[in-house]
C-alpha positions, 0 to 999 in steps of 0.5 A: 500500500502506497501512503497519501501524498502529504499524509505522513512525512518521514524524513530519511536521508539516502542512506537510512533509506537505503537501510529500511529497503534492504532490512525489509528485503533480508529473510528474518534469519539474516535479519537476526544474524545481523543484530547479533553482530550489532551485540542485539540479541535474537528473539526466540520464536516461541508458541502460544502453548510455551508462552505461560511458561516464558512469562513465568520467567519474565514474572520472577525476573520482574520481581528482582530488576525490571531491566532483566525482566525487559531484556529477557522479555526482548529475547521472545516473539511469537510466530506472525500468522500469515492468514490475515485478509488482504485489505486492512480497513475491512471488517474481515481484517478486523475481525481477525486482529480480535481473533489473534487479541482472543487467543493471546490474551486468553480472554473471550472478550474485551472491554475498557474495563482490561486496561485496568493497571495494578498499582498501589495509589499510595505508594504512587503518590511518592514514586509513580512509574517510571521512578518506581522501576529503580532503573535509570534506563526506564527513567532516563528515557521517559524524562527525554521523551516527555521533554521531546513531546513538549519541544515538539507541541508549537503551541504556547500556554494558556492553550487548552489540551487534552491527553487521552490515556493520560495514565500515571499523569506525568505529562498532564502534570508537566503541561499543567505546570507550564501554564496549559490548560489541561484535559486528562481522559483516563479509563483506571479511575485510580489513574485519575485520583492519582493525577490529581493528587500529584498536581501542583496546579489543581485549578488548570486540570480537568480530569475526566474518568472514561474512554477515548471513544466515549469523551465528548468535549463541550468546546474543541481543545487547541490540541490533543495528545497521544503518549503511548495510549493510542495503541490501546484504542479498540476503534482507531479508525473511529477515533481519528474520525472523532478527532476532527470534532475534538480538535478546533480548525487549525488545531493539531494532534500528537502522537508519541512514542506510539508503535509506528514501525515496520511490521509484517502485516499492516496493523494488529496485536504487536508480538514481541516479548514485552507486548505478549507480556502484557497482552497476557498477564492484564488483557491490554490491548497492543496493537502495532501499526505499520507506518504505510498503513497509518499514513492511509489511515490519517489521509482517510481521516483527512490528517496530514502528519510529520514524524520527527525523532530522537533515538540516540535520546529515548526510544519513546522520543518519536512524535508524529504531528498532524494537522488538517 
């Protein structure tokens, strides 16, 4: 599929384009050997029958070290199903995605209640994620990413912003302290409470307990932000269409730290170890989007986006800014 002109502009130099083209053309075993030569641990392909045993080991490691558990999960992946329908915008393709979710998660149904996160509220007030991990890598990457997101906003206070899936409230509270008028939309009620309790500028903060698809603003915002949250949306095309009502004419939408990357299929459940852990353990919806597919999805919804990255600083310092 070719992206529509102007839908998503990803600036790449000739060398980067060549590397990407070569990587996509090589067989997976060859890519693994190249990554191993560069110091990357090759992934082991596991089956669904073996998955629980692998995740038991990950759980043991999480109890000892966040970094060790993440490194272990980076070493496994689930085999990619090859039977997906051709048209990624069809109902048949969507059914294929949900069937895979049900098989990987072990759950017969999905609802936003599945996105609940286990954490101790009182402990999180003093040490929320990422500080609770005790990992200098995780904390450092998160701080760099939030700074990069703010640097790409292109809007100044006291503009009105909405963050969908605000989670621990880190970015929302960063922005309220800058003087932005923030609305945080979050499905986990304890996250809502946590964000309010951590806020140093409560007069600039409005927290909404609910799903992003159900949220209806009384007045459009200057910008909407998704930070590691859009891939949890159960109907991303409906959300893209809805954003035209959420954001005022001339406003913008930011997707930050989202898994929009080269995939073996247009969109669907991510099958890397950490995503498998999240889906199997918690029931979270961990979608990924191929770059070409996401470009086309933006275009069909009337959005034009441009991507900027700071890979040397953090893998999460990756932002798409879209306008109509």
